[in-house]
gemmi code that builds the backbone of each chain (N, CA, C; Angstrom):
import gemmi

chains = {
    "A": [
        ("MET", (40.953, 106.745, -128.682), (41.255, 107.001, -127.264), (41.980, 105.796, -126.668)),
        ("SER", (43.112, 106.053, -126.019), (43.899, 104.943, -125.482), (43.255, 104.407, -124.205)),
        ("PHE", (43.703, 103.217, -123.804), (43.162, 102.643, -122.583), (43.498, 103.507, -121.372)),
        ("ASP", (44.682, 104.135, -121.382), (45.057, 104.994, -120.253), (44.093, 106.164, -120.113)),
        ("SER", (43.784, 106.805, -121.255), (42.885, 107.958, -121.164), (41.473, 107.502, -120.857)),
        ("ASN", (41.110, 106.325, -121.330), (39.811, 105.760, -120.967), (39.730, 105.533, -119.466)),
        ("PHE", (40.820, 105.020, -118.909), (40.882, 104.764, -117.471), (40.700, 106.069, -116.695)),
        ("ARG", (41.432, 107.095, -117.113), (41.341, 108.390, -116.413), (39.936, 108.972, -116.552)),
        ("TRP", (39.355, 108.823, -117.737), (38.004, 109.362, -117.959), (36.999, 108.663, -117.032)),
        ("GLN", (37.111, 107.342, -116.950), (36.163, 106.611, -116.087), (36.428, 106.904, -114.610)),
        ("MET", (37.702, 107.106, -114.248), (38.055, 107.334, -112.839), (37.314, 108.533, -112.258)),
        ("GLN", (37.085, 109.563, -113.071), (36.437, 110.769, -112.545), (35.000, 110.480, -112.084)),
        ("TYR", (34.427, 109.397, -112.592), (33.047, 109.080, -112.223), (32.952, 108.028, -111.114)),
        ("VAL", (34.082, 107.532, -110.657), (34.071, 106.497, -109.608), (33.344, 106.983, -108.340)),
        ("PRO", (33.586, 108.210, -107.859), (32.841, 108.655, -106.666), (31.329, 108.644, -106.873)),
        ("LYS", (30.884, 109.013, -108.058), (29.443, 109.019, -108.349), (28.900, 107.592, -108.365)),
        ("VAL", (29.651, 106.691, -109.004), (29.219, 105.290, -109.061), (29.187, 104.702, -107.652)),
        ("THR", (30.199, 105.022, -106.857), (30.246, 104.537, -105.475), (29.047, 105.062, -104.687)),
        ("ALA", (28.682, 106.320, -104.920), (27.518, 106.902, -104.233), (26.239, 106.171, -104.643)),
        ("ILE", (26.133, 105.821, -105.913), (24.948, 105.072, -106.381), (24.905, 103.696, -105.708)),
        ("LEU", (26.056, 103.035, -105.663), (26.107, 101.711, -105.009), (25.755, 101.842, -103.525)),
        ("GLY", (26.170, 102.965, -102.937), (25.912, 103.197, -101.509), (24.445, 103.366, -101.181)),
        ("GLU", (23.637, 103.670, -102.173), (22.199, 103.846, -101.941), (21.416, 102.551, -102.134)),
        ("LEU", (22.110, 101.497, -102.552), (21.416, 100.214, -102.751), (21.171, 99.536, -101.402)),
        ("PRO", (20.173, 98.648, -101.327), (19.879, 97.986, -100.055), (21.064, 97.155, -99.535)),
        ("ASN", (21.218, 97.144, -98.212), (22.324, 96.417, -97.574), (22.347, 94.935, -97.920)),
        ("ARG", (21.158, 94.348, -98.108), (21.089, 92.896, -98.319), (21.821, 92.449, -99.598)),
        ("LEU", (22.078, 93.387, -100.492), (22.752, 93.027, -101.737), (24.243, 92.785, -101.533)),
        ("PHE", (24.753, 93.259, -100.397), (26.203, 93.203, -100.188), (26.564, 92.127, -99.168)),
        ("THR", (27.780, 91.640, -99.291), (28.226, 90.587, -98.376), (29.144, 91.139, -97.285)),
        ("GLN", (29.626, 92.346, -97.460), (30.523, 92.949, -96.470), (30.124, 94.396, -96.231)),
        ("THR", (30.712, 94.938, -95.161), (30.512, 96.366, -94.910), (30.962, 97.143, -96.138)),
        ("ARG", (30.163, 98.115, -96.488), (30.472, 98.853, -97.716), (31.492, 99.956, -97.466)),
        ("VAL", (32.568, 99.897, -98.154), (33.608, 100.925, -98.035), (33.981, 101.358, -99.448)),
        ("ALA", (33.974, 102.647, -99.661), (34.328, 103.147, -100.998), (35.755, 102.738, -101.335)),
        ("PRO", (36.002, 102.290, -102.550), (37.345, 101.816, -102.897), (38.359, 102.954, -102.935)),
        ("ARG", (39.552, 102.654, -102.436), (40.636, 103.616, -102.616), (41.150, 103.453, -104.043)),
        ("GLU", (41.801, 104.493, -104.538), (42.219, 104.441, -105.943), (43.092, 103.220, -106.220)),
        ("ARG", (43.950, 102.890, -105.250), (44.873, 101.763, -105.497), (44.162, 100.406, -105.462)),
        ("ASP", (42.907, 100.393, -104.946), (42.153, 99.128, -104.925), (41.479, 98.861, -106.264)),
        ("ILE", (41.377, 99.914, -107.069), (40.666, 99.779, -108.335), (41.591, 99.138, -109.364)),
        ("LYS", (41.130, 98.057, -109.925), (41.979, 97.338, -110.888), (41.538, 97.691, -112.314)),
        ("TYR", (42.524, 97.803, -113.168), (42.210, 98.085, -114.563), (43.077, 97.176, -115.398)),
        ("ASN", (42.499, 96.097, -115.847), (43.261, 95.077, -116.538), (42.955, 95.154, -118.039)),
        ("THR", (43.786, 95.863, -118.736), (43.670, 96.079, -120.190), (42.393, 96.844, -120.570)),
        ("ASP", (41.234, 96.270, -120.331), (40.032, 96.981, -120.766), (38.880, 96.880, -119.767)),
        ("VAL", (39.147, 96.381, -118.583), (38.078, 96.261, -117.586), (38.483, 96.967, -116.305)),
        ("MET", (37.626, 97.880, -115.845), (37.858, 98.509, -114.548), (37.017, 97.763, -113.515)),
        ("ILE", (37.653, 97.349, -112.422), (36.952, 96.604, -111.378), (37.007, 97.397, -110.072)),
        ("LEU", (35.827, 97.708, -109.540), (35.735, 98.391, -108.246), (35.350, 97.353, -107.194)),
        ("PRO", (36.176, 97.193, -106.162), (35.756, 96.321, -105.068), (34.840, 97.109, -104.130)),
        ("TYR", (33.630, 96.616, -103.879), (32.699, 97.390, -103.052), (31.750, 96.435, -102.320)),
        ("GLY", (31.759, 96.510, -101.005), (30.830, 95.723, -100.192), (30.918, 94.229, -100.433)),
        ("GLY", (32.144, 93.732, -100.692), (32.306, 92.304, -100.925), (32.023, 91.882, -102.352)),
        ("LYS", (31.731, 92.835, -103.199), (31.462, 92.532, -104.610), (32.540, 93.170, -105.493)),
        ("ASP", (32.897, 92.467, -106.537), (33.761, 93.060, -107.564), (32.870, 93.578, -108.677)),
        ("VAL", (32.861, 94.889, -108.824), (31.941, 95.519, -109.770), (32.717, 95.938, -111.026)),
        ("ALA", (32.435, 95.289, -112.135), (33.023, 95.709, -113.409), (32.296, 96.981, -113.844)),
        ("LEU", (33.069, 97.973, -114.235), (32.475, 99.277, -114.542), (32.665, 99.618, -116.011)),
        ("ARG", (31.598, 100.040, -116.627), (31.699, 100.532, -117.995), (30.761, 101.725, -118.133)),
        ("LEU", (31.311, 102.829, -118.591), (30.499, 104.028, -118.817), (30.561, 104.393, -120.292)),
        ("ARG", (29.428, 104.769, -120.802), (29.362, 105.162, -122.210), (29.446, 106.683, -122.300)),
        ("ARG", (30.228, 107.155, -123.236), (30.437, 108.599, -123.371), (29.210, 109.301, -123.948)),
        ("PRO", (29.089, 110.599, -123.644), (27.961, 111.340, -124.224), (28.206, 111.627, -125.700)),
        ("GLY", (27.142, 111.829, -126.407), (27.253, 112.181, -127.823), (25.882, 112.522, -128.357)),
        ("LYS", (25.865, 113.288, -129.422), (24.585, 113.727, -129.978), (23.781, 112.518, -130.475)),
        ("GLY", (22.598, 112.371, -129.932), (21.716, 111.288, -130.361), (22.042, 109.935, -129.742)),
        ("TYR", (23.125, 109.880, -128.931), (23.546, 108.595, -128.371), (22.489, 108.016, -127.436)),
        ("PHE", (21.891, 108.898, -126.612), (20.961, 108.388, -125.602), (19.781, 107.678, -126.271)),
        ("ALA", (19.213, 108.319, -127.281), (18.063, 107.730, -127.967), (18.446, 106.444, -128.690)),
        ("ARG", (19.679, 106.410, -129.213), (20.075, 105.249, -130.010), (20.581, 104.088, -129.146)),
        ("TYR", (21.349, 104.459, -128.085), (22.026, 103.399, -127.327), (21.509, 103.231, -125.890)),
        ("GLY", (20.520, 104.009, -125.498), (20.074, 104.023, -124.092), (19.568, 102.709, -123.553)),
        ("LEU", (19.239, 101.783, -124.438), (18.772, 100.472, -123.970), (19.770, 99.364, -124.316)),
        ("GLN", (21.017, 99.783, -124.548), (22.053, 98.802, -124.875), (23.105, 98.721, -123.779)),
        ("PHE", (23.801, 97.618, -123.732), (25.074, 97.564, -123.006), (26.080, 96.905, -123.938)),
        ("THR", (27.330, 97.314, -123.801), (28.355, 96.779, -124.698), (29.449, 96.090, -123.895)),
        ("ILE", (30.045, 95.109, -124.509), (31.170, 94.391, -123.910), (32.268, 94.322, -124.959)),
        ("ARG", (33.497, 94.715, -124.567), (34.588, 94.669, -125.550), (34.885, 93.219, -125.913)),
        ("SER", (34.957, 92.980, -127.218), (35.060, 91.594, -127.670), (36.293, 91.335, -128.529)),
        ("LYS", (36.991, 92.400, -128.906), (38.177, 92.212, -129.754), (39.168, 93.330, -129.489)),
        ("LEU", (40.419, 92.969, -129.342), (41.477, 93.957, -129.146), (42.539, 93.753, -130.213)),
        ("ASP", (42.973, 94.856, -130.825), (44.035, 94.771, -131.833), (45.294, 94.135, -131.256)),
        ("SER", (45.516, 94.391, -129.976), (46.734, 93.888, -129.328), (46.724, 92.372, -129.181)),
        ("GLY", (45.553, 91.770, -129.310), (45.454, 90.327, -129.130), (45.301, 89.917, -127.672)),
        ("ALA", (45.297, 90.918, -126.774), (45.150, 90.626, -125.342), (43.756, 90.065, -125.055)),
        ("GLU", (43.650, 89.435, -123.891), (42.356, 88.862, -123.509), (41.317, 89.977, -123.383)),
        ("THR", (40.149, 89.759, -123.935), (39.139, 90.822, -123.970), (38.249, 90.794, -122.726)),
        ("GLU", (37.504, 91.887, -122.593), (36.526, 92.004, -121.508), (35.529, 90.839, -121.568)),
        ("LEU", (35.090, 90.523, -122.787), (34.118, 89.435, -122.956), (34.696, 88.111, -122.450)),
        ("ALA", (35.941, 87.846, -122.835), (36.576, 86.592, -122.409), (36.759, 86.556, -120.896)),
        ("LYS", (37.152, 87.707, -120.327), (37.374, 87.766, -118.872), (36.077, 87.566, -118.115)),
        ("LEU", (35.029, 88.216, -118.584), (33.737, 88.066, -117.911), (33.253, 86.627, -118.015)),
        ("ARG", (33.456, 86.023, -119.180), (33.019, 84.638, -119.384), (33.741, 83.668, -118.452)),
        ("ARG", (35.039, 83.966, -118.179), (35.767, 83.017, -117.330), (35.622, 83.356, -115.840)),
        ("GLY", (34.767, 84.332, -115.519), (34.407, 84.502, -114.110), (34.835, 85.789, -113.452)),
        ("LEU", (35.407, 86.737, -114.210), (35.829, 88.000, -113.601), (34.614, 88.831, -113.197)),
        ("GLY", (34.587, 89.279, -111.947), (33.558, 90.212, -111.482), (32.276, 89.539, -111.036)),
        ("ASP", (31.588, 90.227, -110.122), (30.291, 89.746, -109.619), (29.138, 90.511, -110.273)),
        ("TRP", (29.342, 91.823, -110.418), (28.309, 92.667, -111.000), (28.913, 93.484, -112.139)),
        ("PHE", (28.031, 93.975, -112.995), (28.463, 94.805, -114.126), (27.660, 96.108, -114.059)),
        ("PHE", (28.348, 97.197, -113.755), (27.696, 98.517, -113.724), (27.875, 99.144, -115.100)),
        ("TYR", (26.756, 99.413, -115.762), (26.821, 100.020, -117.093), (26.033, 101.328, -117.057)),
        ("GLY", (26.726, 102.414, -117.281), (26.067, 103.724, -117.183), (26.279, 104.557, -118.427)),
        ("HIS", (25.367, 105.481, -118.634), (25.450, 106.398, -119.777), (25.718, 107.808, -119.243)),
        ("ILE", (26.786, 108.406, -119.688), (27.047, 109.804, -119.324), (26.306, 110.690, -120.324)),
        ("GLU", (25.509, 111.594, -119.781), (24.785, 112.553, -120.629), (25.276, 113.959, -120.282)),
        ("GLU", (24.941, 114.899, -121.112), (25.271, 116.290, -120.802), (23.973, 117.065, -120.630)),
        ("GLY", (23.872, 117.768, -119.527), (22.662, 118.531, -119.258), (22.959, 119.732, -118.389)),
        ("TRP", (22.001, 120.634, -118.321), (22.199, 121.865, -117.565), (21.936, 121.624, -116.079)),
        ("GLU", (22.866, 122.069, -115.250), (22.687, 121.997, -113.799), (23.094, 123.327, -113.211)),
        ("PRO", (22.320, 123.830, -112.248), (22.685, 125.127, -111.661), (23.990, 125.048, -110.880)),
    ],
    "B": [
        ("MET", (24.990, 125.827, -116.124), (26.207, 125.275, -116.699), (25.922, 123.858, -117.208)),
        ("ILE", (26.411, 123.546, -118.402), (26.238, 122.202, -118.951), (27.285, 121.283, -118.315)),
        ("ARG", (26.806, 120.215, -117.712), (27.709, 119.285, -117.011), (27.436, 117.852, -117.446)),
        ("PRO", (28.464, 116.977, -117.281), (28.205, 115.549, -117.504), (27.384, 114.997, -116.341)),
        ("ILE", (26.394, 114.202, -116.652), (25.475, 113.704, -115.632), (25.323, 112.186, -115.799)),
        ("LEU", (25.370, 111.480, -114.685), (25.155, 110.028, -114.696), (23.832, 109.748, -113.993)),
        ("ARG", (22.786, 109.602, -114.770), (21.466, 109.327, -114.189), (20.866, 108.038, -114.762)),
        ("HIS", (21.497, 107.508, -115.828), (20.930, 106.378, -116.546), (21.903, 105.206, -116.432)),
        ("TRP", (21.564, 104.248, -115.611), (22.500, 103.151, -115.375), (21.757, 101.868, -115.037)),
        ("VAL", (22.508, 100.771, -115.151), (21.961, 99.462, -114.788), (23.071, 98.661, -114.111)),
        ("LEU", (22.697, 97.852, -113.147), (23.645, 96.971, -112.478), (23.210, 95.537, -112.755)),
        ("LEU", (24.085, 94.797, -113.459), (23.728, 93.445, -113.890), (24.474, 92.403, -113.071)),
        ("ASP", (23.826, 91.278, -112.846), (24.445, 90.158, -112.138), (25.264, 89.377, -113.159)),
        ("LEU", (26.583, 89.367, -112.954), (27.441, 88.732, -113.958), (27.294, 87.215, -113.997)),
        ("ASP", (26.891, 86.594, -112.898), (26.668, 85.140, -112.943), (25.527, 84.815, -113.913)),
        ("VAL", (24.460, 85.622, -113.840), (23.324, 85.414, -114.752), (23.740, 85.759, -116.182)),
        ("LEU", (24.500, 86.845, -116.299), (24.936, 87.286, -117.633), (25.853, 86.249, -118.287)),
        ("ARG", (26.734, 85.657, -117.483), (27.648, 84.629, -118.009), (26.859, 83.445, -118.577)),
        ("LEU", (25.861, 83.006, -117.834), (25.018, 81.912, -118.322), (24.340, 82.296, -119.628)),
        ("TRP", (23.837, 83.528, -119.639), (23.137, 84.040, -120.816), (24.070, 84.068, -122.027)),
        ("LEU", (25.329, 84.503, -121.787), (26.283, 84.614, -122.905), (26.711, 83.255, -123.447)),
        ("THR", (26.558, 82.204, -122.645), (26.921, 80.873, -123.147), (25.807, 80.265, -123.997)),
        ("ASP", (24.641, 80.873, -123.942), (23.518, 80.388, -124.746), (23.822, 80.685, -126.223)),
        ("THR", (23.869, 79.677, -127.027), (24.252, 79.856, -128.439), (23.215, 80.648, -129.231)),
        ("ARG", (22.023, 80.801, -128.637), (20.987, 81.553, -129.359), (21.144, 83.070, -129.181)),
        ("VAL", (22.027, 83.463, -128.221), (22.202, 84.895, -127.952), (22.862, 85.573, -129.146)),
        ("ARG", (22.272, 86.657, -129.578), (22.827, 87.440, -130.686), (23.079, 88.859, -130.180)),
        ("TYR", (24.060, 89.535, -130.797), (24.322, 90.918, -130.429), (23.569, 91.847, -131.383)),
        ("ALA", (23.352, 93.058, -130.928), (22.618, 94.029, -131.743), (23.503, 94.621, -132.822)),
        ("GLU", (24.749, 94.945, -132.451), (25.679, 95.501, -133.438), (27.107, 95.398, -132.927)),
        ("ILE", (28.048, 95.556, -133.851), (29.463, 95.595, -133.481), (29.875, 97.058, -133.400)),
        ("ILE", (30.511, 97.429, -132.282), (30.917, 98.824, -132.088), (32.429, 98.943, -132.271)),
        ("ASP", (32.852, 99.847, -133.142), (34.281, 100.152, -133.282), (34.582, 101.316, -132.340)),
        ("ASN", (35.390, 101.045, -131.315), (35.688, 102.094, -130.329), (36.777, 103.059, -130.800)),
        ("HIS", (37.342, 102.800, -131.986), (38.395, 103.657, -132.563), (39.603, 103.786, -131.637)),
        ("ASP", (39.839, 102.766, -130.857), (41.039, 102.764, -130.010), (41.721, 101.388, -130.083)),
        ("GLY", (41.455, 100.708, -131.194), (42.031, 99.370, -131.329), (41.204, 98.307, -130.634)),
        ("SER", (39.990, 98.663, -130.271), (39.119, 97.672, -129.632), (37.729, 97.719, -130.259)),
        ("TRP", (37.086, 96.583, -130.228), (35.720, 96.499, -130.730), (34.840, 95.891, -129.642)),
        ("GLY", (33.573, 96.233, -129.686), (32.675, 95.667, -128.687), (31.414, 95.123, -129.330)),
        ("LEU", (30.749, 94.277, -128.576), (29.439, 93.785, -129.007), (28.388, 94.523, -128.196)),
        ("ALA", (27.362, 95.005, -128.872), (26.271, 95.693, -128.183), (25.089, 94.735, -128.061)),
        ("PHE", (24.553, 94.663, -126.844), (23.387, 93.812, -126.583), (22.226, 94.686, -126.131)),
        ("ASP", (21.041, 94.218, -126.390), (19.855, 94.958, -125.972), (19.437, 94.490, -124.581)),
        ("LEU", (19.291, 95.444, -123.657), (18.932, 95.083, -122.277), (17.577, 94.384, -122.192)),
        ("ARG", (16.724, 94.652, -123.161), (15.393, 94.045, -123.121), (15.428, 92.549, -123.416)),
        ("TRP", (16.590, 92.070, -123.884), (16.712, 90.639, -124.150), (16.996, 89.847, -122.878)),
        ("LEU", (17.413, 90.529, -121.808), (17.818, 89.838, -120.579), (16.615, 89.431, -119.738)),
        ("GLU", (16.798, 88.326, -118.988), (15.770, 87.893, -118.050), (15.780, 88.843, -116.846)),
        ("PRO", (14.649, 88.980, -116.156), (14.585, 89.903, -115.014), (15.628, 89.619, -113.938)),
        ("GLU", (16.000, 88.343, -113.749), (16.961, 88.026, -112.677), (18.366, 88.548, -112.970)),
        ("ALA", (18.615, 88.999, -114.202), (19.929, 89.576, -114.524), (20.093, 90.966, -113.908)),
        ("PHE", (18.984, 91.593, -113.551), (19.039, 92.980, -113.059), (19.157, 93.014, -111.536)),
        ("VAL", (20.274, 93.536, -111.039), (20.425, 93.749, -109.594), (19.693, 95.038, -109.221)),
        ("ALA", (19.883, 96.053, -110.017), (19.245, 97.358, -109.782), (19.349, 98.183, -111.050)),
        ("CYS", (18.537, 99.217, -111.125), (18.685, 100.165, -112.229), (18.153, 101.520, -111.791)),
        ("SER", (18.521, 102.531, -112.533), (18.080, 103.890, -112.211), (16.616, 104.064, -112.635)),
        ("GLU", (16.038, 105.149, -112.174), (14.638, 105.435, -112.511), (14.460, 105.623, -114.017)),
        ("THR", (15.427, 106.304, -114.640), (15.304, 106.524, -116.095), (15.412, 105.198, -116.849)),
        ("MET", (16.258, 104.294, -116.338), (16.389, 102.984, -116.994), (15.101, 102.187, -116.833)),
        ("ARG", (14.491, 102.289, -115.659), (13.228, 101.577, -115.435), (12.166, 102.074, -116.432)),
        ("ILE", (12.098, 103.385, -116.587), (11.131, 103.961, -117.533), (11.428, 103.472, -118.950)),
        ("ALA", (12.710, 103.500, -119.309), (13.099, 103.086, -120.676), (12.760, 101.622, -120.927)),
        ("LEU", (13.003, 100.777, -119.922), (12.722, 99.344, -120.093), (11.220, 99.089, -120.182)),
        ("GLU", (10.453, 99.849, -119.425), (9.004, 99.606, -119.388), (8.255, 100.293, -120.535)),
        ("GLN", (8.710, 101.504, -120.873), (7.920, 102.299, -121.822), (8.682, 102.693, -123.094)),
        ("GLY", (9.972, 102.351, -123.137), (10.771, 102.747, -124.307), (11.621, 103.965, -123.997)),
        ("ILE", (12.695, 104.119, -124.739), (13.681, 105.172, -124.459), (13.082, 106.572, -124.661)),
        ("ASP", (12.115, 106.695, -125.564), (11.517, 108.008, -125.829), (10.691, 108.527, -124.649)),
        ("ALA", (10.327, 107.622, -123.723), (9.523, 108.042, -122.566), (10.377, 108.683, -121.472)),
        ("VAL", (11.703, 108.580, -121.586), (12.591, 109.166, -120.563), (12.632, 110.682, -120.736)),
        ("PRO", (12.352, 111.431, -119.672), (12.388, 112.892, -119.803), (13.792, 113.363, -120.189)),
        ("PRO", (13.900, 114.234, -121.188), (15.231, 114.710, -121.584), (15.831, 115.618, -120.512)),
        ("LEU", (17.141, 115.670, -120.480), (17.814, 116.582, -119.565), (17.682, 118.005, -120.093)),
        ("PRO", (17.523, 118.976, -119.195), (17.480, 120.361, -119.694), (18.836, 120.748, -120.275)),
        ("THR", (18.800, 121.460, -121.387), (20.056, 121.874, -122.009), (20.323, 123.367, -121.807)),
        ("ALA", (19.410, 124.029, -121.125), (19.591, 125.456, -120.843), (18.892, 125.759, -119.523)),
        ("PRO", (19.313, 126.816, -118.826), (18.665, 127.128, -117.556), (17.186, 127.439, -117.746)),
        ("PRO", (16.365, 127.096, -116.728), (14.950, 127.427, -116.848), (14.764, 128.932, -116.956)),
        ("ARG", (13.839, 129.359, -117.778), (13.638, 130.795, -117.996), (12.698, 131.361, -116.941)),
        ("ILE", (13.048, 132.513, -116.432), (12.195, 133.194, -115.455), (11.552, 134.379, -116.175)),
        ("LEU", (10.230, 134.348, -116.280), (9.534, 135.425, -116.985), (9.002, 136.461, -116.005)),
        ("ARG", (9.013, 137.691, -116.435), (8.415, 138.773, -115.656), (6.928, 138.450, -115.489)),
        ("PRO", (6.381, 138.566, -114.266), (4.974, 138.198, -114.090), (4.045, 139.181, -114.794)),
        ("ALA", (2.887, 138.672, -115.170), (1.874, 139.519, -115.805), (1.305, 140.485, -114.763)),
        ("PRO", (0.805, 141.646, -115.200), (0.144, 142.552, -114.253), (-0.945, 141.800, -113.493)),
        ("SER", (-1.032, 142.075, -112.181), (-1.934, 141.294, -111.337), (-3.248, 142.039, -111.094)),
        ("LEU", (-4.336, 141.395, -111.498), (-5.660, 141.963, -111.236), (-5.937, 142.002, -109.733)),
        ("GLN", (-5.437, 140.977, -109.053), (-5.636, 140.904, -107.600), (-4.992, 142.116, -106.903)),
        ("ASP", (-3.781, 142.449, -107.342), (-3.086, 143.617, -106.763), (-3.842, 144.908, -107.079)),
        ("LEU", (-4.357, 144.992, -108.313), (-5.099, 146.189, -108.726), (-6.318, 146.391, -107.829)),
        ("VAL", (-7.049, 145.321, -107.584), (-8.236, 145.389, -106.726), (-7.829, 145.807, -105.319)),
        ("ALA", (-6.755, 145.195, -104.822), (-6.310, 145.487, -103.448), (-5.868, 146.944, -103.325)),
        ("ARG", (-5.186, 147.470, -104.353), (-4.682, 148.847, -104.312), (-5.823, 149.868, -104.240)),
        ("HIS", (-6.952, 149.518, -104.887), (-8.075, 150.450, -104.927), (-9.140, 150.151, -103.881)),
        ("GLY", (-8.922, 149.143, -103.081), (-9.860, 148.830, -102.009), (-11.164, 148.221, -102.486)),
        ("GLY", (-11.142, 147.558, -103.616), (-12.348, 146.879, -104.108), (-12.460, 146.996, -105.611)),
        ("TYR", (-13.098, 146.005, -106.215), (-13.217, 145.946, -107.677), (-13.988, 147.158, -108.207)),
        ("ASP", (-15.081, 147.501, -107.510), (-15.949, 148.596, -107.969), (-15.295, 149.963, -107.847)),
        ("ARG", (-14.201, 150.033, -107.090), (-13.585, 151.336, -106.845), (-12.388, 151.609, -107.771)),
        ("ILE", (-12.164, 150.687, -108.692), (-11.058, 150.908, -109.636), (-11.469, 151.981, -110.641)),
        ("THR", (-10.643, 152.970, -110.785), (-10.984, 154.088, -111.676), (-10.802, 153.685, -113.137)),
        ("SER", (-11.428, 154.420, -114.003), (-11.308, 154.106, -115.433), (-9.872, 154.310, -115.906)),
        ("GLU", (-9.175, 155.305, -115.309), (-7.772, 155.527, -115.670), (-6.917, 154.314, -115.262)),
        ("ALA", (-7.236, 153.794, -114.042), (-6.475, 152.620, -113.552), (-6.743, 151.401, -114.435)),
        ("TRP", (-8.012, 151.255, -114.880), (-8.336, 150.148, -115.792), (-7.564, 150.294, -117.096)),
        ("ALA", (-7.560, 151.478, -117.607), (-6.877, 151.726, -118.885), (-5.388, 151.401, -118.764)),
        ("HIS", (-4.780, 151.827, -117.640), (-3.357, 151.552, -117.408), (-3.112, 150.039, -117.288)),
        ("PHE", (-4.021, 149.365, -116.549), (-3.896, 147.919, -116.361), (-3.963, 147.174, -117.709)),
        ("HIS", (-4.958, 147.558, -118.520), (-5.100, 146.902, -119.826), (-3.895, 147.173, -120.727)),
        ("SER", (-3.405, 148.388, -120.631), (-2.249, 148.747, -121.447), (-1.012, 147.941, -121.024)),
        ("GLU", (-0.827, 147.819, -119.689), (0.316, 147.059, -119.166), (0.208, 145.575, -119.534)),
        ("THR", (-1.039, 145.063, -119.459), (-1.245, 143.655, -119.798), (-0.941, 143.410, -121.272)),
        ("LYS", (-1.379, 144.318, -122.107), (-1.136, 144.196, -123.546), (0.371, 144.241, -123.835)),
        ("ARG", (1.048, 145.160, -123.126), (2.499, 145.289, -123.316), (3.218, 143.999, -122.873)),
        ("TRP", (2.759, 143.447, -121.730), (3.369, 142.208, -121.217), (3.176, 141.057, -122.216)),
        ("MET", (1.942, 140.957, -122.764), (1.673, 139.884, -123.726), (2.531, 140.035, -124.982)),
        ("GLU", (2.736, 141.253, -125.391), (3.573, 141.519, -126.568), (5.037, 141.155, -126.274)),
        ("ASP", (5.494, 141.488, -125.049), (6.869, 141.142, -124.650), (7.066, 139.630, -124.639)),
        ("VAL", (6.044, 138.898, -124.125), (6.138, 137.430, -124.108), (6.217, 136.918, -125.539)),
        ("ARG", (5.342, 137.464, -126.390), (5.311, 137.013, -127.777), (6.639, 137.275, -128.480)),
        ("LEU", (7.251, 138.405, -128.169), (8.509, 138.778, -128.829), (9.743, 138.335, -128.041)),
        ("ASP", (9.505, 137.485, -127.022), (10.610, 136.923, -126.241), (11.402, 138.006, -125.501)),
        ("ARG", (10.654, 139.008, -124.945), (11.329, 140.105, -124.225), (10.960, 140.130, -122.745)),
        ("ALA", (10.255, 139.087, -122.279), (9.733, 139.127, -120.915), (10.605, 138.379, -119.912)),
        ("GLU", (11.790, 137.885, -120.381), (12.629, 137.102, -119.467), (13.313, 138.001, -118.449)),
        ("VAL", (13.317, 137.538, -117.214), (14.003, 138.263, -116.145), (15.407, 137.691, -116.042)),
        ("ILE", (16.403, 138.546, -116.055), (17.784, 138.071, -115.964), (18.063, 137.738, -114.503)),
        ("PRO", (18.540, 136.490, -114.222), (18.831, 136.138, -112.828), (19.838, 137.108, -112.215)),
        ("PRO", (19.695, 137.433, -110.920), (20.572, 138.411, -110.273), (22.049, 138.083, -110.411)),
        ("THR", (22.401, 136.787, -110.349), (23.827, 136.430, -110.405), (24.416, 136.823, -111.756)),
        ("LYS", (23.644, 136.548, -112.849), (24.131, 136.872, -114.186), (24.192, 138.387, -114.367)),
        ("ALA", (23.159, 139.079, -113.843), (23.131, 140.531, -113.979), (24.356, 141.142, -113.285)),
        ("THR", (24.666, 140.633, -112.095), (25.811, 141.145, -111.337), (27.109, 140.917, -112.109)),
        ("LYS", (27.221, 139.694, -112.688), (28.432, 139.347, -113.427), (28.582, 140.258, -114.652)),
        ("ASP", (27.450, 140.440, -115.354), (27.496, 141.283, -116.556), (27.835, 142.722, -116.199)),
        ("ASP", (27.232, 143.194, -115.077), (27.504, 144.569, -114.638), (28.985, 144.759, -114.318)),
        ("ALA", (29.540, 143.726, -113.648), (30.950, 143.808, -113.260), (31.845, 143.886, -114.488)),
        ("ALA", (31.455, 143.166, -115.557), (32.256, 143.185, -116.794), (32.054, 144.524, -117.489)),
    ],
}
model = gemmi.Model(1)
for chain_id, residues in chains.items():
    chain = gemmi.Chain(chain_id)
    for i, (resn, *xyz) in enumerate(residues, 1):
        res = gemmi.Residue()
        res.name, res.seqid = resn, gemmi.SeqId(i, " ")
        for name, pos in zip(("N", "CA", "C"), xyz):
            atom = gemmi.Atom()
            atom.name, atom.element = name, gemmi.Element(name[0])
            atom.pos, atom.b_iso = gemmi.Position(*pos), 0.0
            res.add_atom(atom)
        chain.add_residue(res)
    model.add_chain(chain)
structure = gemmi.Structure()
structure.add_model(model)
structure.setup_entities()
């Protein structure tokens, strides 16, 4: 899966992630909380950053898959190597990119 | 309908995480090949100090405290609605008292109850939701 399609896949969940952030206590934020507009969302090679309430939130969602929840539900992953040789998510986070890291698992389930 | 659901998440403080990642004793759980020209390191959330957690979902809290197997699974099919069993209460009410139920009515009640139990056993007691019935009828 290319980074572009990864970006589009994650973008569909941005409203849900924003809604989750919106339910957190006000004291966690430094500014009035405003949902990011699409053009405010940065995607630099392999990291999606949502600006929200004065925080830069790095976003990573794990795709659904058979048995994934049981196997990976207590893990978080950080991209550490790119074939392109570009700076990785791990390197960017280490040098100070982002304030928070939102890591979520997409599951598939029945909803009416 | 089967839908993608985001109920299991964690929000980590990157300042704490950065410090943690500089610790030379930190090890990753496994290397993940994303099959898109990128690889990732997987870490176990249970290795992090409590101050790394800004917030987490209820399912994540359960998983961290009791293990991933303690998280209730998502339903993969609609809940089944079963036809109710014959009601003894209704039978009594229809006859104006327990003592006034006729032997024929008892026999019918027992027969209906037996039939209902057999339907449940043979998976024939499900009530089709009205929306599905309407859709099927239309087709």
